[in-house]
N, C-alpha and C positions, 0 to 999 in steps of 0.2 A: 813669760810674764803670767801673773795670775790676775784674774778679774777683768773688768772691761778696759778696753784700750783708750777710751776717751771719757772725760768727765762731762757731766751735763752742765751747760752754761745757762744762766738765767737770761730772760728776755732783756732785762735791764742792761746787761753787758753789751748786747748787740745794739740796743738803742743808743747808748753812750758812744759806741764805735761809729755808728752811722751819723750821729750829730757831729762828732769830731771830724769825720771826713767831709761832711757837708760844709761846715764852717771853715775848714782848712782850704777847700777848693774855692770858696768864695773869697777868701783872703788873697788867693793867688791873683785875682783880678786887680789887686792894688799895685802889683809890681809894674806892669806895663804903663799904667797911668802915672806912677811916680817917676818912671824913667823919662817920659816925654812931657812931664809937667811944665818944665821951663819953656819948651816950644809952644805949648798951649797958651801960656801967659803972654807970649809975644804976639800971637795972632788973635783974630777975632773969636776964635773958638774957646778962649780961656775961661770966660765967665760961665759959659754954658757947660763946659767940662767940669768946672768946679761945682756948680749946682748939681749936676748929675751925680757926681761922686758923693756929695752930701746926701742926696736922696738914696743912693745905694747903701751908704753907711746907716742911714735911718732905717731902711728895711732890714738890714742885718741886725741892728739893735732891737727892733721890734720882735724879730724871730728869736733872738737870744733871750730876751726877757720873757717871752711866752714860754719857751722851753724851761726856763728857770722857775717861773711861777707854777708850772704844771708839775714840777719835781722831777723832770727828766734827767737832770744833771746830778741828782743826789745818789750817792752810792751807799746802799745799806746792806 
């Protein structure tokens, strides 16, 4: 082969990759909650678990909108 073996990647590529992994891992926390949701509704922990999940979703949305407003998700 001729020339360099790797191409230079911009910082934006790595930023989008890290944000994808971050939000992907946070979404994984929804699965166990969704699996046991019916059991939570039947006992006294139901309302507390529901409120906590809405708080978690709210924090996720705040982080997502912050990244969006800063332009971290735009690919140019």
